[in-house]
C-alpha positions in Angstrom: 54.3 -11.3 52.9 52.9 -8.8 55.5 56.5 -7.7 56.2 57.1 -7.0 52.5 54.3 -4.5 52.2 54.1 -0.7 51.9 52.0 1.2 54.3 49.4 3.9 53.6 50.5 7.1 55.4 50.4 9.9 52.9 47.5 12.4 52.9 46.5 15.2 50.6 49.1 17.8 51.7 51.9 15.2 51.3 50.6 14.1 47.9 50.4 17.7 46.7 53.8 18.6 48.2 55.4 15.5 46.6 54.0 16.3 43.2 54.7 20.1 43.2 58.1 19.4 44.6 59.0 17.2 41.7 57.7 19.6 39.1 58.6 23.1 40.5 62.4 23.1 40.6 65.0 22.4 38.0 62.7 23.2 35.1 61.5 26.6 36.3 64.8 27.7 37.8 67.1 26.5 35.0 66.1 25.6 31.4 62.5 26.8 31.6 63.1 30.4 32.6 66.2 30.6 30.6 63.9 30.7 27.6 62.9 34.2 28.6 66.2 35.2 27.0 64.7 34.0 23.6 61.1 34.9 23.8 60.8 37.6 26.5 57.4 38.3 27.9 55.9 35.8 25.5 57.0 33.2 28.0 53.5 33.4 29.6 51.9 32.2 26.4 54.2 29.2 26.3 53.5 28.5 30.0 49.7 28.8 29.6 49.6 26.4 26.6 51.8 24.0 28.6 49.1 24.2 31.3 46.3 23.5 28.9 47.9 20.4 27.4 48.6 19.1 31.0 45.1 19.4 32.5 43.5 16.5 30.6 46.3 14.0 31.3 46.1 15.0 35.0 42.3 14.1 35.0 43.0 10.9 33.1 45.6 9.9 35.7 43.2 10.9 38.4 40.7 8.3 37.2 43.3 5.5 36.8 44.9 6.3 40.2 41.6 6.2 42.1 40.7 2.9 40.5 44.2 1.3 40.8 46.0 2.9 43.7 49.2 0.9 43.5 52.9 1.7 43.6 54.3 2.1 40.2 51.6 4.2 38.5 51.8 3.9 34.7 53.5 0.5 34.9 50.5 -1.1 36.5 48.0 0.7 34.2 49.9 -0.5 31.1 50.2 -4.0 32.5 46.4 -4.3 32.7 45.4 -2.0 29.9 47.9 -3.1 27.3 50.5 -5.8 28.0 53.8 -6.3 29.8 56.0 -5.1 27.0 54.3 -1.7 27.1 54.3 -1.7 30.9 58.1 -2.4 31.0 58.7 0.4 28.5 56.6 2.8 30.6 58.4 1.8 33.7 61.9 2.2 32.3 61.2 5.6 30.8 59.6 6.9 33.9 62.5 5.8 36.1 65.1 7.4 33.8 63.0 10.6 33.5 62.2 11.3 37.1 65.7 10.3 38.2 67.0 12.7 35.6 64.8 15.4 37.1 66.4 14.7 40.5 69.9 14.6 39.1 69.3 17.9 37.2 68.0 19.4 40.5 71.1 18.5 42.4 73.2 20.3 39.8 70.9 23.3 40.0 71.2 23.3 43.8 75.0 23.3 43.4 74.9 26.3 41.0 72.6 28.4 43.2 74.5 27.4 46.4 77.7 28.6 44.9 76.1 31.9 44.0 74.7 32.2 47.5 78.1 31.7 49.1 79.5 34.4 46.7 77.3 36.9 48.4 79.1 36.2 51.7 82.5 36.5 49.9 83.0 32.7 50.0 84.1 31.6 46.6 83.9 27.8 46.0 84.0 28.0 42.2 86.9 25.6 42.3 84.7 22.9 43.7 83.1 20.8 40.9 79.3 21.1 41.1 79.0 17.4 40.6 80.7 16.8 43.9 78.1 18.9 45.7 75.3 17.1 43.7 76.5 13.6 44.6 76.8 14.5 48.3 73.3 15.9 48.2 71.9 12.7 46.7 73.6 10.7 49.4 71.8 12.7 52.1 68.4 12.1 50.4 69.1 8.5 49.9 69.4 8.2 53.7 66.2 10.2 54.3 64.2 8.0 51.9 65.7 4.9 53.3 64.3 5.7 56.8 60.7 5.8 55.7 58.1 7.4 53.5 56.4 9.1 56.5 59.7 10.9 57.3 60.2 11.7 53.7 56.6 13.1 53.5 57.1 15.3 56.5 60.4 16.6 55.1 58.7 17.4 51.8 56.0 19.5 53.5 58.7 21.4 55.3 60.7 22.0 52.1 57.6 23.2 50.2 56.3 25.6 52.8 59.8 27.0 53.3 60.0 27.6 49.6 56.6 29.2 49.4 57.5 31.4 52.4 60.7 32.6 50.9 59.0 33.1 47.5 56.3 35.4 49.0 58.9 37.4 50.9 61.0 37.7 47.7 58.0 38.8 45.6 57.0 41.5 48.1 60.6 42.8 48.3 61.1 42.9 44.5 57.7 44.5 43.5 59.1 48.1 43.8 61.9 47.2 41.5 59.7 45.9 38.7 59.9 47.9 35.4 56.5 47.7 33.6 58.2 48.9 30.4 60.2 45.7 30.2 57.0 43.9 29.2 56.7 45.9 26.0 58.1 43.2 23.7 60.8 40.6 23.2 64.5 40.6 22.6 64.3 40.6 18.8 62.1 42.0 16.1 60.3 38.7 15.6 59.7 35.4 17.3 62.3 32.6 16.7 61.7 30.2 13.8 58.9 27.7 14.3 61.3 24.7 14.9 63.1 26.7 17.5 59.9 27.8 19.1 58.8 24.2 19.5 62.1 23.3 21.1 61.6 26.2 23.5 58.1 25.1 24.2 59.3 21.6 25.0 61.6 23.0 27.7 58.8 25.1 29.1 56.5 22.1 29.1 59.2 20.2 31.0 58.3 22.6 33.9 55.0 20.5 34.2 56.4 17.0 33.8 56.1 14.9 36.9 52.5 16.1 37.5 51.6 12.5 38.4 54.3 11.9 41.0 51.7 11.2 43.7 50.3 8.4 41.6 53.5 6.4 41.8 53.1 6.3 45.6 49.4 5.2 45.4 50.1 2.2 47.6 51.3 4.5 50.4 48.4 7.0 50.1 45.5 7.1 52.6 42.0 7.1 51.0 43.6 7.2 47.5 40.1 7.1 45.9 39.7 10.7 47.0 43.2 11.9 47.7 44.9 11.2 44.4 42.4 12.8 42.0 42.2 15.8 44.2 46.0 16.1 44.5 46.4 16.0 40.7 43.7 18.6 40.1 45.3 21.0 42.6 48.9 20.4 41.7 48.7 21.2 38.0 47.2 24.7 38.6 49.6 25.5 41.5 52.5 24.5 39.2 51.2 27.0 36.6 50.8 29.8 39.2 54.3 29.4 40.5 55.9 29.3 37.0 53.9 32.3 35.9 54.7 34.4 39.0 58.4 33.7 38.9 58.6 34.3 35.2 56.7 37.6 35.5 59.3 38.9 38.0 62.2 37.8 35.8 60.8 39.6 32.8 60.1 42.7 34.9 63.5 42.9 36.5 65.8 42.1 33.5 65.9 44.4 30.4 66.3 43.1 26.9 69.9 44.0 26.7 70.7 41.2 29.2 68.5 38.5 27.5 71.7 37.0 26.1 72.8 36.3 29.6 69.5 34.6 30.6 69.5 32.4 27.5 72.7 30.6 28.4 72.5 30.8 32.2 72.5 27.7 34.3 70.9 29.8 37.1 68.9 32.4 35.2 67.3 34.1 38.2 70.6 34.7 40.1 72.5 35.6 36.9 69.7 38.0 35.9 69.8 39.8 39.3 73.6 40.0 39.1 73.4 41.5 35.6 71.1 44.4 36.7 73.1 45.0 39.9 70.5 43.6 42.4 73.1 41.8 44.5 73.2 41.2 48.2 69.9 40.6 49.9 67.8 39.9 46.8 70.1 37.2 45.6 70.6 35.8 49.1 66.9 35.4 49.8 66.3 34.1 46.3 69.0 31.5 46.4 68.1 30.4 49.9 64.5 29.8 48.8 65.4 28.1 45.5 68.3 25.9 46.9 66.9 24.9 50.3 63.2 24.9 49.4 62.6 24.4 45.6 65.6 22.3 44.9 65.4 20.1 47.9 61.7 19.6 47.4 62.4 18.2 44.0 65.3 15.9 44.9 63.3 14.2 47.6 60.4 12.8 45.4 62.9 12.4 42.6 64.3 9.5 44.6 61.0 8.3 46.3 58.9 8.0 43.1 61.2 6.0 40.8 62.1 3.7 43.6 58.4 2.7 43.8 58.4 1.9 40.1 61.6 -0.3 40.6 60.0 -2.0 43.6 56.8 -2.7 41.7 58.5 -4.0 38.6 60.8 -6.2 40.7 57.9 -7.6 42.7 56.1 -8.3 39.4 59.2 -10.1 37.9 60.1 -7.4 35.4 63.3 -6.7 37.3 65.4 -8.9 39.6 63.5 -9.8 42.7 66.1 -8.5 45.2 65.0 -5.0 44.2 61.6 -5.5 45.7 62.9 -6.0 49.3 61.2 -3.9 52.0 63.1 -2.8 55.0 61.6 -4.7 58.0 61.7 -1.6 60.3 61.3 1.4 58.0 58.9 -0.3 55.4 60.8 1.3 52.5 62.0 -0.4 49.3 65.6 0.2 50.4 67.3 -1.7 47.6 65.3 0.1 44.9 66.2 3.4 46.6 69.9 2.5 46.4 69.5 1.7 42.7 67.9 5.1 42.1 71.0 6.6 43.8 73.3 4.8 41.4 71.4 6.1 38.4 71.6 9.6 39.8 75.3 9.4 40.1 75.7 8.4 36.5 73.5 11.2 35.2 75.2 13.8 37.5 78.5 12.7 36.0 77.4 14.2 32.6 77.3 17.6 34.2 74.8 18.9 31.6 71.4 20.2 32.8 70.2 20.8 29.2 70.9 17.2 28.1 69.4 15.8 31.3 66.3 18.0 30.7 65.9 16.8 27.1 66.2 13.2 28.1 63.7 13.7 30.9 61.0 15.4 28.9 61.2 12.9 26.1 61.0 9.9 28.4 58.1 11.3 30.4 56.2 12.2 27.2 56.6 8.6 26.1 55.5 7.4 29.5 52.4 9.6 29.4 51.5 8.5 25.9 51.7 4.9 27.1 49.5 5.9 30.1 46.9 7.3 27.7 46.9 4.1 25.7 46.5 2.2 28.9 43.5 4.3 29.9 41.8 3.3 26.7 42.8 -0.3 27.2 41.5 -0.3 30.8 38.1 1.1 29.6 37.9 -1.7 27.1 39.2 -4.6 29.2 37.7 -3.6 32.6 34.5 -1.8 31.8 32.9 -2.7 35.2 36.0 -1.8 37.3 35.0 0.5 40.2 36.1 4.1 39.2 35.6 6.5 42.2 36.5 9.4 39.9 35.9 9.6 36.1 37.7 12.0 33.8 35.5 14.0 31.5 35.7 12.8 27.9 38.7 10.6 28.9 39.1 8.7 25.7 39.1 11.8 23.6 41.5 13.4 26.0 43.9 10.5 25.6 43.8 10.7 21.8 44.4 14.5 21.8 47.2 14.2 24.3 49.0 11.5 22.2 48.8 13.6 19.0 50.1 16.7 20.8 53.0 14.9 22.5 54.0 13.1 19.3 54.1 16.5 17.5 56.1 18.1 20.3 58.7 15.3 20.2 59.4 16.0 16.5 61.3 19.1 17.6 63.1 17.8 20.6 66.9 17.5 21.0 68.1 14.9 18.5 70.8 13.5 20.8 68.2 13.1 23.6 65.8 11.5 21.1 68.5 9.0 20.2 69.1 8.3 24.0 65.4 7.7 24.4 65.4 5.3 21.4 68.4 3.4 22.9 66.5 3.2 26.3 63.5 1.7 24.4 65.6 -0.8 22.5 67.4 -1.9 25.7 64.1 -2.2 27.5 62.6 -4.5 24.8 65.7 -6.6 24.6 65.8 -6.9 28.4 62.1 -7.9 28.4 62.5 -10.8 26.0 65.9 -11.9 27.4 64.8 -11.8 31.1 61.2 -10.9 31.9 59.4 -12.8 29.1 60.5 -16.2 30.2 59.2 -15.8 33.7 55.8 -17.3 34.6 53.7 -14.2 35.3 50.5 -14.5 37.1 48.1 -11.6 36.9 46.6 -10.9 40.3 43.1 -9.8 40.5 42.6 -6.1 41.1 41.4 -6.8 44.6 44.5 -8.8 45.4 46.8 -6.2 44.0 45.5 -3.1 45.6 44.2 -4.8 48.8 41.3 -3.4 50.9 40.8 0.3 50.3 39.3 1.7 53.4 36.4 4.1 53.1 36.6 7.1 55.4 33.9 7.5 58.1 31.6 10.5 58.0 33.8 12.7 60.3 37.0 11.9 58.4 35.3 12.5 55.1 34.1 15.9 56.3 37.6 16.8 57.4 39.1 15.7 54.1 36.5 17.8 52.2 37.3 20.9 54.3 41.0 20.4 53.7 40.4 20.0 49.9 38.2 23.1 49.8 40.9 25.2 51.5 43.5 24.0 48.9 41.0 24.6 46.1 40.3 28.2 47.2 44.0 28.9 47.6 44.7 27.5 44.2 42.0 29.5 42.5 43.3 32.7 44.1 46.9 32.2 43.2 46.0 31.2 39.7 43.9 34.3 39.1 46.7 36.4 40.6 49.3 34.7 38.3 47.2 35.5 35.2 46.1 38.9 36.4 49.6 40.4 36.9 50.3 39.9 33.2 47.4 42.3 32.5 49.0 45.1 34.5 51.6 46.0 31.9 48.8 46.2 29.3 47.0 48.8 31.4 50.0 51.1 31.7 
């Protein structure tokens, strides 16, 4: 049993990097920013509303993750707060959704990588993007196979490389911004309400995955502090990065090229090409997006769902061989391989928009089950130790469920059908396979093990690190909102 156990090695910066890496990538640099072609500078309104409806769920997950720091996040919360049927449904939808994010990211990498090579007069348009995507997944399967600590270090490197390239690109592009481009949108009026809600769903997708660090709760040091803090920091950093990049795209591309943005698989690169900003601007942008943003999403896109598969297999919800831990690297290597196979299937579709729609619907379902689980945990375990408590948590759950249900009414119908099929298959599988197994609910103490309390010096160090992250987050959030005021002043 000791061999078949995950180890706690992830700190605050790894948790934040894993979370932001999952979220900031394929959504922002593909489907999310492509919506600028339909709503222009109004994109900031969509992005800000998406932030508002994401804050409460983040705090709710912060409470649950601090109390139940296990691998598998929502699956474990639903298992205790609701029942195993709901838990299995949450697990399946989460796995499909986050794997879809990773699969979409590999396709996004392939598109930006091709455009990058074009700037060096190397044309590989003949090479199917799916081939590049599959090769990339294979590389990250090996990285995740060799240990969460290695994966965590790589994630920090990817994220800081991305932020460094982003700052350099922002500074270089500021003189090329046209304030007059913020004066309206591409048409005389906003799109019809149904279309606006569909657009909003794709913008909200740029926030999905905000609880990635929760799925690796069993590998997080001092999770009672680290996880709630990582969630609170991450959601605002995600907003800031989305808002900053969208501001530049609006300020660089005039309305006459919005049609190009609306259908682009790589809207930033296609937008720069449309206005003649080729060469260094595209090279720097594509290097940052492809080798920073994209890689930082693919990595947790494999690590997080593998922990769900591992937990579900250990719990009897999936075949037990999927819960095997590598004796040397301490990773759920069979589950990681399974994630790779699902990636290959999704990549084969070749459609980022379809993958995006499936992902946002499945994660919305997972989050709604998470909110129901929160209410159930409050009722079933009123005395459970909760190191962090979300403000007005029950009300937040109800509001979140209503908003997400309303949003899904306007989602892509084919993707909704896919989500419905996944749900039916999940329920059938549960009653055909899982239901007949003799499940024994471990006590909370047995499941999470001993959670070490930091000593005074360690706690002071953790608090200093958190305060630094908090100050940085406040500054970049204010800047991201403030730059949208500049066009109003001129």
